[in-house]
Residue frames relative to the residue before (quaternion, step in Angstrom):
aa qw qx qy qz dx dy dz
X 1.0000 0.0000 0.0000 0.0000 0.00 0.00 0.00
X 0.5800 0.5841 -0.3882 0.4144 3.60 1.12 -0.55
X 0.6154 0.5441 -0.3491 0.4509 3.59 1.10 -0.67
X 0.6387 0.5193 -0.3281 0.4633 3.55 1.03 -0.75
X 0.6533 0.5162 -0.3221 0.4506 3.56 0.96 -0.86
X 0.6767 0.4763 -0.3122 0.4666 3.60 0.87 -0.85
X 0.6294 0.5222 -0.3459 0.4599 3.59 1.03 -0.68
X 0.6396 0.5213 -0.3292 0.4590 3.56 0.99 -0.77
X 0.6407 0.5154 -0.3297 0.4638 3.58 1.02 -0.73
X 0.6356 0.5217 -0.3312 0.4628 3.56 1.05 -0.73
X 0.6135 0.5581 -0.3522 0.4337 3.57 1.08 -0.70
X 0.6634 0.5045 -0.3155 0.4537 3.58 1.03 -0.69
X 0.6840 0.4927 -0.2969 0.4486 3.59 1.10 -0.61
X 0.8149 0.0727 -0.0151 0.5748 3.60 1.07 -0.64
X 0.7860 -0.2127 0.1880 0.5491 3.56 -0.97 -0.81
X 0.6344 -0.5476 0.3654 0.4051 3.61 -1.12 0.55
X 0.2667 -0.7422 0.5962 0.1500 3.55 -1.05 0.86
X 0.0424 -0.8081 0.5875 -0.0094 3.58 -0.75 1.05
X 0.2847 -0.8001 0.5112 0.1321 3.54 -0.72 1.06
X 0.7973 0.0731 -0.0148 0.5990 3.59 1.18 -0.45
X 0.5823 -0.5819 0.4291 0.3717 3.57 -1.25 0.27
X 0.7993 0.1110 -0.0368 0.5895 3.59 0.87 -0.94
X 0.4541 -0.6897 0.4789 0.2980 3.63 -0.94 0.76
X 0.4961 -0.6480 0.4897 0.3069 3.53 -1.17 0.60
X 0.1594 -0.8301 0.5128 0.1498 3.58 1.17 -0.64
X 0.2781 0.7659 -0.5275 0.2405 3.55 0.97 0.88
X 0.6118 0.5630 -0.3430 0.4370 3.56 1.22 -0.40
X 0.4867 -0.6545 0.4853 0.3150 3.63 -0.87 0.84
X 0.6189 0.5447 -0.3472 0.4469 3.58 1.03 -0.73
X 0.6546 0.5128 -0.3180 0.4553 3.60 0.94 -0.87
X 0.6490 0.5083 -0.3247 0.4637 3.59 0.97 -0.78
X 0.6745 0.4882 -0.2977 0.4671 3.58 0.95 -0.86
X 0.6483 0.5037 -0.3201 0.4728 3.59 1.00 -0.79
X 0.6255 0.5267 -0.3354 0.4677 3.59 1.06 -0.72
X 0.6475 0.5083 -0.3176 0.4706 3.59 0.97 -0.82
X 0.6573 0.4998 -0.3093 0.4718 3.59 0.97 -0.83
X 0.6187 0.5344 -0.3358 0.4679 3.59 1.07 -0.72
X 0.6770 0.4920 -0.2957 0.4606 3.58 0.86 -0.95
X 0.6135 0.5342 -0.3394 0.4724 3.58 1.06 -0.73
X 0.6714 0.5033 -0.2975 0.4554 3.58 0.90 -0.92
X 0.6533 0.5045 -0.3091 0.4723 3.59 0.95 -0.86
X 0.6702 0.5180 -0.2998 0.4388 3.58 0.92 -0.91
X 0.7680 0.3353 -0.1721 0.5178 3.57 1.11 -0.64
X 0.5371 -0.6891 0.3704 0.3155 3.58 1.25 0.60
X 0.4204 0.6729 -0.4852 0.3675 3.59 1.08 0.73
X 0.1248 -0.8774 0.4574 0.0734 3.53 0.53 1.24
X 0.6649 0.4950 -0.3230 0.4566 3.63 0.86 -0.85
X 0.6405 0.5029 -0.3243 0.4813 3.56 1.02 -0.73
X 0.6181 0.5345 -0.3424 0.4638 3.58 1.05 -0.71
X 0.6122 0.5387 -0.3403 0.4681 3.59 1.05 -0.75
X 0.6481 0.5366 -0.3227 0.4335 3.57 0.90 -0.94
X 0.7295 0.4221 -0.2614 0.4704 3.60 0.75 -0.98
X 0.6152 0.5329 -0.3595 0.4564 3.61 1.06 -0.60
X 0.6393 0.5091 -0.3309 0.4718 3.60 1.02 -0.72
X 0.6139 0.5220 -0.3533 0.4752 3.59 1.07 -0.64
X 0.6388 0.5236 -0.3270 0.4592 3.59 1.03 -0.75
X 0.6429 0.5156 -0.3249 0.4639 3.59 0.97 -0.81
X 0.6566 0.5047 -0.3130 0.4650 3.59 0.97 -0.81
X 0.6915 0.4715 -0.2692 0.4765 3.59 1.03 -0.80
X 0.8170 0.0233 0.0593 0.5731 3.58 0.89 -0.95
X 0.0818 -0.8301 0.5501 0.0399 3.63 0.24 1.19
X 0.2802 0.7280 -0.5783 0.2387 3.55 -0.68 1.14
X 0.7189 -0.4419 0.3025 0.4431 3.58 -1.26 0.13
X 0.6643 0.5189 -0.3254 0.4284 3.59 0.92 -0.81
X 0.7046 0.4588 -0.2909 0.4564 3.60 0.80 -0.94
X 0.6418 0.4943 -0.3421 0.4762 3.61 1.03 -0.64
X 0.5864 0.5433 -0.3673 0.4755 3.58 1.15 -0.52
X 0.6586 0.5183 -0.3179 0.4433 3.59 0.94 -0.86
X 0.6700 0.4725 -0.3173 0.4766 3.60 0.92 -0.80
X 0.6294 0.5191 -0.3364 0.4704 3.59 1.05 -0.67
X 0.6245 0.5348 -0.3348 0.4603 3.58 1.04 -0.75
X 0.6565 0.5050 -0.3111 0.4660 3.58 0.96 -0.85
X 0.6478 0.5016 -0.3160 0.4784 3.59 0.97 -0.80
X 0.6297 0.5381 -0.3371 0.4476 3.59 0.99 -0.79
X 0.6663 0.4874 -0.2985 0.4789 3.58 0.92 -0.89
X 0.6921 0.4601 -0.2718 0.4851 3.58 1.11 -0.65
X 0.5106 -0.6882 0.3816 0.3465 3.58 1.33 0.36
X 0.5027 0.6045 -0.4502 0.4234 3.59 1.15 0.60
X 0.0708 -0.8727 0.4824 0.0250 3.55 0.60 1.21
X 0.6371 0.5324 -0.3447 0.4380 3.58 0.99 -0.70
X 0.6529 0.4915 -0.3155 0.4822 3.60 0.96 -0.79
X 0.6327 0.5262 -0.3299 0.4626 3.56 0.98 -0.82
X 0.6425 0.5256 -0.3147 0.4602 3.58 0.95 -0.88
X 0.6481 0.5292 -0.3276 0.4387 3.59 0.92 -0.85
X 0.6845 0.4917 -0.2875 0.4550 3.59 0.90 -0.89
X 0.6901 0.5019 -0.2814 0.4389 3.60 1.12 -0.56
X 0.4485 0.6990 -0.4598 0.3142 3.61 1.22 -0.16
X 0.8424 0.1586 -0.1414 0.4952 3.56 -0.80 1.07
X 0.4669 0.6720 -0.4578 0.3477 3.62 1.23 0.01
X 0.3343 -0.7956 0.4812 0.1539 3.58 -0.76 1.06
X 0.5187 0.6432 -0.4283 0.3658 3.61 1.18 -0.21
X 0.5385 -0.6330 0.4489 0.3283 3.58 -1.02 0.81
X 0.6544 0.5062 -0.3258 0.4576 3.59 0.96 -0.79
X 0.6251 0.5283 -0.3399 0.4633 3.58 1.14 -0.59
X 0.6344 0.5151 -0.3313 0.4716 3.59 1.02 -0.73
X 0.6478 0.5048 -0.3249 0.4690 3.59 0.99 -0.75
X 0.6507 0.4980 -0.3141 0.4795 3.58 0.98 -0.81
X 0.6104 0.5389 -0.3483 0.4645 3.59 1.04 -0.71
X 0.6448 0.5133 -0.3202 0.4671 3.58 0.98 -0.82
X 0.6349 0.5164 -0.3299 0.4706 3.59 1.03 -0.76
X 0.6346 0.5218 -0.3288 0.4656 3.60 0.99 -0.80
X 0.6800 0.4878 -0.2904 0.4640 3.57 0.88 -0.95
X 0.6189 0.5301 -0.3460 0.4650 3.58 1.05 -0.69
X 0.6584 0.4990 -0.3074 0.4723 3.59 0.96 -0.84
X 0.7137 0.4247 -0.2408 0.5024 3.58 1.14 -0.68
X 0.4394 -0.7227 0.4246 0.3230 3.59 1.37 0.11
X 0.4138 0.6564 -0.5025 0.3813 3.55 1.05 0.85
X 0.1482 -0.8683 0.4651 0.0880 3.55 0.51 1.23
X 0.6863 0.4860 -0.3041 0.4476 3.61 0.81 -0.91
X 0.6600 0.4956 -0.3139 0.4693 3.57 0.97 -0.78
X 0.6073 0.5383 -0.3505 0.4675 3.58 1.10 -0.65
X 0.6500 0.5085 -0.3107 0.4716 3.58 0.98 -0.84
X 0.6506 0.5179 -0.3184 0.4550 3.60 0.93 -0.85
X 0.6537 0.5178 -0.3201 0.4495 3.58 1.00 -0.77
X 0.6917 0.4933 -0.2788 0.4478 3.59 1.04 -0.73
X 0.7331 0.4465 -0.2336 0.4567 3.57 1.00 -0.82
X 0.4751 -0.6251 0.5363 0.3096 3.52 -1.18 0.67
X 0.6253 -0.5761 0.3608 0.3833 3.63 -1.04 0.66
X 0.6882 0.4963 -0.2882 0.4438 3.61 1.08 -0.66
X 0.5295 0.6754 -0.3993 0.3225 3.60 1.22 -0.18
X 0.4463 -0.7051 0.4534 0.3131 3.61 1.13 -0.44
X 0.6887 -0.5098 0.3362 0.3908 3.53 -1.33 0.13
X 0.7943 0.1441 -0.0647 0.5867 3.59 0.98 -0.84
X 0.0571 -0.8514 0.5208 0.0247 3.61 0.41 1.17
X 0.3607 -0.6829 0.5832 0.2519 3.52 -1.25 0.50
X 0.6135 -0.5792 0.3893 0.3696 3.56 -1.16 0.55
X 0.6508 0.5291 -0.3205 0.4403 3.60 1.18 -0.42
X 0.7894 0.3352 -0.1610 0.4884 3.59 1.13 -0.55
X 0.6163 0.5894 -0.3612 0.3773 3.61 1.07 -0.55
X 0.2748 -0.7107 0.6204 0.1855 3.52 -1.31 0.48
X 0.0416 -0.8079 0.5867 -0.0375 3.56 -0.64 1.16
X 0.4602 -0.6887 0.4815 0.2863 3.58 -0.89 0.89
X 0.8383 0.2504 -0.1947 0.4435 3.53 -1.29 0.60
X 0.5514 -0.6898 0.3773 0.2791 3.56 1.10 0.66
X 0.8633 -0.0623 0.0600 0.4972 3.54 -1.01 -0.92
X 0.6700 0.4890 -0.3160 0.4605 3.59 0.92 -0.82
X 0.6040 0.5419 -0.3524 0.4661 3.58 1.15 -0.54
X 0.6429 0.5033 -0.3155 0.4836 3.59 1.02 -0.81
X 0.6329 0.5322 -0.3355 0.4514 3.59 1.00 -0.79
X 0.6762 0.4827 -0.2977 0.4702 3.57 0.89 -0.91
X 0.6316 0.5244 -0.3345 0.4628 3.59 1.03 -0.74
X 0.6329 0.5143 -0.3272 0.4774 3.59 1.04 -0.72
X 0.6210 0.5302 -0.3387 0.4674 3.57 1.06 -0.73
X 0.6237 0.5322 -0.3301 0.4678 3.57 1.02 -0.81
X 0.6675 0.5064 -0.3040 0.4533 3.59 0.92 -0.90
X 0.6031 0.5290 -0.3595 0.4766 3.59 1.08 -0.59
X 0.6654 0.4970 -0.3054 0.4658 3.59 0.94 -0.86
X 0.6885 0.4542 -0.2683 0.4977 3.57 1.17 -0.59
X 0.4518 -0.7115 0.4284 0.3256 3.59 1.31 0.23
X 0.4940 0.6064 -0.4536 0.4272 3.55 0.94 0.99
X 0.0765 -0.8603 0.5020 0.0457 3.62 0.48 1.16
X 0.5913 0.5880 -0.3787 0.4015 3.59 1.07 -0.62
X 0.6976 0.4324 -0.2760 0.5002 3.58 0.87 -0.89
X 0.5917 0.5631 -0.3727 0.4403 3.60 1.06 -0.65
X 0.6378 0.5185 -0.3230 0.4690 3.60 0.96 -0.84
X 0.6536 0.5210 -0.3081 0.4545 3.56 0.94 -0.91
X 0.7128 0.4565 -0.2651 0.4617 3.58 0.88 -0.90
X 0.5962 0.5319 -0.3659 0.4771 3.61 1.08 -0.58
X 0.6439 0.5224 -0.3176 0.4600 3.58 1.00 -0.84
X 0.6409 0.5116 -0.3203 0.4743 3.59 1.03 -0.78
X 0.6117 0.5486 -0.3378 0.4591 3.57 1.04 -0.76
X 0.6950 0.4690 -0.2708 0.4729 3.57 0.89 -0.95
X 0.5913 0.5654 -0.3645 0.4449 3.57 1.10 -0.61
X 0.7125 0.4396 -0.2475 0.4877 3.56 1.01 -0.83
X 0.8148 0.0641 0.0366 0.5751 3.57 1.01 -0.81
X 0.2053 -0.8465 0.4771 0.1171 3.64 0.10 1.23
X 0.6610 0.4944 -0.3491 0.4435 3.63 1.11 -0.26
X 0.4267 0.6500 -0.4965 0.3859 3.60 1.21 0.44
X 0.1507 -0.8528 0.4958 0.0649 3.54 0.40 1.28
X 0.6178 0.5534 -0.3549 0.4315 3.60 0.99 -0.73
X 0.6207 0.5314 -0.3428 0.4635 3.59 1.07 -0.68
X 0.6695 0.4838 -0.3046 0.4742 3.58 0.95 -0.84
X 0.6132 0.5525 -0.3419 0.4492 3.58 1.05 -0.74
X 0.7013 0.4463 -0.2707 0.4855 3.58 0.85 -0.97
X 0.6112 0.5434 -0.3493 0.4573 3.62 1.00 -0.76
X 0.6636 0.5087 -0.3078 0.4539 3.60 0.91 -0.90
X 0.6571 0.5122 -0.3166 0.4536 3.58 0.91 -0.89
X 0.6771 0.4886 -0.2996 0.4615 3.57 0.92 -0.85
X 0.6567 0.5056 -0.3141 0.4630 3.59 0.97 -0.83
X 0.7072 0.4517 -0.2662 0.4744 3.57 0.87 -0.94
X 0.6469 0.5265 -0.3222 0.4479 3.58 1.21 -0.36
X 0.5082 0.6324 -0.4368 0.3886 3.59 1.24 -0.05
X 0.6691 -0.5297 0.3284 0.4049 3.62 -1.12 0.53
X 0.8050 0.0754 -0.0232 0.5880 3.62 0.94 -0.83
X 0.0690 -0.8359 0.5433 0.0363 3.58 0.36 1.17
X 0.3663 -0.7172 0.5536 0.2120 3.52 -1.11 0.74
X 0.3457 -0.7538 0.5197 0.2053 3.58 -0.48 1.16
X 0.6269 0.5456 -0.3480 0.4338 3.56 1.04 -0.68
X 0.6356 0.5364 -0.3377 0.4407 3.57 1.08 -0.70
X 0.6578 0.5017 -0.3197 0.4619 3.59 1.01 -0.76
X 0.6783 0.4691 -0.2998 0.4796 3.60 0.91 -0.82
X 0.6400 0.5229 -0.3266 0.4586 3.56 1.06 -0.71
X 0.6044 0.5533 -0.3440 0.4584 3.57 1.09 -0.72
X 0.6806 0.4909 -0.2943 0.4572 3.58 0.86 -0.93
X 0.6962 0.4838 -0.2871 0.4459 3.59 0.85 -0.94
X 0.7058 0.4472 -0.2728 0.4770 3.59 1.06 -0.67
X 0.6915 0.4829 -0.2752 0.4614 3.59 1.17 -0.53
X 0.7853 0.3293 -0.1632 0.4982 3.57 0.74 -1.04
X 0.2568 0.7515 -0.5544 0.2491 3.55 0.41 1.29
X 0.6293 -0.5473 0.3945 0.3859 3.56 -1.19 0.54
X 0.6475 0.5335 -0.3258 0.4359 3.56 0.97 -0.83
X 0.6899 0.4720 -0.2874 0.4676 3.59 0.91 -0.90
X 0.6233 0.5215 -0.3458 0.4690 3.58 1.02 -0.71
X 0.6570 0.5155 -0.3161 0.4501 3.59 0.89 -0.92
X 0.6670 0.4975 -0.3043 0.4637 3.58 0.96 -0.87
X 0.6624 0.5156 -0.3099 0.4465 3.58 0.96 -0.87
X 0.6816 0.4700 -0.2969 0.4759 3.58 0.92 -0.85
X 0.6049 0.5368 -0.3605 0.4648 3.60 1.09 -0.59
X 0.6534 0.4977 -0.3090 0.4795 3.58 1.00 -0.82
X 0.6458 0.5282 -0.3195 0.4492 3.57 1.00 -0.83
X 0.6778 0.4792 -0.2946 0.4735 3.58 0.91 -0.89
X 0.6366 0.5225 -0.3306 0.4609 3.57 1.06 -0.68
X 0.6719 0.5018 -0.2947 0.4582 3.57 1.02 -0.80
X 0.6975 0.4627 -0.2763 0.4723 3.58 1.17 -0.51
X 0.5033 0.6636 -0.4194 0.3611 3.58 1.29 0.11
X 0.7706 -0.3256 0.2397 0.4926 3.59 -1.28 -0.25
X 0.8072 0.2565 -0.2126 0.4873 3.54 -1.00 0.88
X 0.3745 0.7446 -0.4821 0.2701 3.59 1.23 0.26
X 0.6646 -0.5095 0.3756 0.3970 3.53 -1.34 0.29
X 0.5661 -0.5987 0.4558 0.3366 3.53 -1.31 0.35
X 0.4728 0.7650 -0.4040 0.1673 3.52 1.10 -0.49
X 0.6305 0.5920 -0.3631 0.3466 3.58 0.90 -0.77
X 0.8293 -0.0974 0.0768 0.5449 3.56 0.66 -1.00
X 0.6405 -0.5621 0.3232 0.4115 3.56 1.20 0.42
X 0.6821 0.4322 -0.2961 0.5102 3.59 1.24 0.13
X 0.2529 -0.7783 0.5609 0.1255 3.53 -1.06 0.77
X 0.7240 0.4905 -0.2306 0.4267 3.53 1.17 -0.43
X 0.8245 0.0559 -0.0233 0.5627 3.62 1.10 -0.30
X 0.4896 -0.6412 0.5048 0.3070 3.55 -1.29 0.35
X 0.6419 -0.5243 0.3743 0.4158 3.59 -1.20 0.42
X 0.7844 0.3205 -0.2521 0.4674 3.54 -1.05 0.83
X 0.5536 0.6070 -0.4086 0.3976 3.61 1.23 -0.19
X 0.5845 -0.5560 0.4421 0.3922 3.54 -1.23 0.38
X 0.5110 -0.6760 0.4446 0.2902 3.53 -1.06 0.73
X 0.8196 -0.0463 0.0399 0.5697 3.56 0.99 -0.55
X 0.3433 -0.7417 0.5352 0.2136 3.53 -0.75 1.01
X 0.7633 0.2307 -0.1454 0.5857 3.55 1.24 -0.43
X 0.7500 0.4509 -0.2833 0.3924 3.49 -1.30 0.21
X 0.5088 -0.6961 0.4068 0.3019 3.59 1.22 0.17
X 0.2989 0.7602 -0.5264 0.2360 3.60 1.13 0.56
X 0.6377 -0.5492 0.3638 0.3991 3.62 -1.12 0.52
X 0.3458 -0.7271 0.5621 0.1892 3.53 -1.17 0.74
X 0.6389 -0.5252 0.3899 0.4049 3.55 -1.25 0.40
X 0.5397 -0.6219 0.4606 0.3314 3.54 -1.12 0.69
X 0.6632 0.5299 -0.3061 0.4309 3.56 1.17 -0.53
X 0.5594 0.6123 -0.3981 0.3920 3.59 1.22 -0.23
X 0.4672 -0.6737 0.4799 0.3124 3.62 -0.96 0.78
X 0.6348 -0.5054 0.3965 0.4294 3.60 -1.21 0.37
X 0.6097 -0.5962 0.3762 0.3624 3.55 -1.05 0.74
X 0.6699 0.5079 -0.3358 0.4249 3.59 0.90 -0.85
X 0.6685 0.4793 -0.3094 0.4771 3.61 1.03 -0.69
X 0.6752 0.4986 -0.3063 0.4490 3.56 0.96 -0.84
X 0.7546 0.4205 -0.2144 0.4559 3.55 0.85 -1.01
X 0.8090 0.2918 -0.1340 0.4924 3.55 0.97 -0.79
X 0.4014 -0.7419 0.4657 0.2675 3.58 1.26 -0.05
X 0.7165 -0.4491 0.2612 0.4655 3.59 0.97 0.77
X 0.6624 -0.5400 0.3083 0.4178 3.58 1.19 0.34
X 0.5951 0.6150 -0.3634 0.3682 3.60 1.21 0.04
X 0.5304 0.6474 -0.4201 0.3508 3.63 1.22 -0.18
X 0.3650 -0.7346 0.5346 0.2034 3.57 -1.01 0.80
X 0.4663 -0.6380 0.5337 0.3011 3.53 -1.14 0.66
X 0.4563 -0.7309 0.4386 0.2552 3.59 -0.67 1.10
X 0.6951 0.4912 -0.2949 0.4342 3.56 1.02 -0.72
X 0.8064 0.2947 -0.1511 0.4899 3.56 0.89 -0.86
X 0.3922 -0.7241 0.4798 0.3027 3.57 1.22 -0.45
X 0.5672 0.5784 -0.3822 0.4446 3.58 1.31 0.16
X 0.5498 -0.6208 0.4460 0.3368 3.59 -1.00 0.80
X 0.6203 -0.5667 0.3947 0.3719 3.53 -1.15 0.67
X 0.7060 0.4727 -0.2708 0.4525 3.57 0.98 -0.80
X 0.7025 -0.4169 0.2751 0.5069 3.63 1.23 -0.03
X 0.7523 -0.3927 0.2457 0.4685 3.63 -1.20 0.04
X 0.6747 0.5040 -0.3104 0.4408 3.58 1.04 -0.63
X 0.5267 0.6497 -0.4113 0.3624 3.66 1.30 -0.28
């Protein structure tokens, strides 16, 4: 544990120090802090999420915990702090979040660098480049190209986004505007794009991939949690805090006291129930 403490101190003096990619979470404190962080994220308590994520970084400095603190800062509209914590993070979800931070800060080139794999080159084509976070990564890269006044590449990247994920409606909306805004737009190209993209087969495949990605062991990218969905209880055992959105136990379990006991026919609250 002394190594963790010294590493945490080094993180405060310079760039974040990370000892591993994923935390072991063998410490009871780390598990409890993670549960408190997930509760805060699920209930939109961003400053509280920052507090618990920073405790996690101090306890277990690694790529995952620094991603969590950056995610909390991002939600709290502190994009510069979030960007600082993400420097050098190797997780794909961290690179995507870094690109989002840079986009919010209008750092277009840095956003592009965060999205592209090092082997993709300076001007990648949609057929050869590797972009983090799949379709949403291509969409963000196309947005960057629009900001850089490069509509031709933006059109190409929006099309790649739709190829991977046809229900990315915002990508189709922007692609259509850019195509129709050209001096001589091809009407056949726009209709052909729609007919080839929005097919039952492609929708079925995309939703199957989406449901598979949201199953057990999915990436952290959606909301910074790997163990539960937003609004879920933090712990079924051990007395951990419950979601604010969950009804009181007596109302949920007993329906206000009006349910009858099946064995005796007597109301839960007694003979008068």
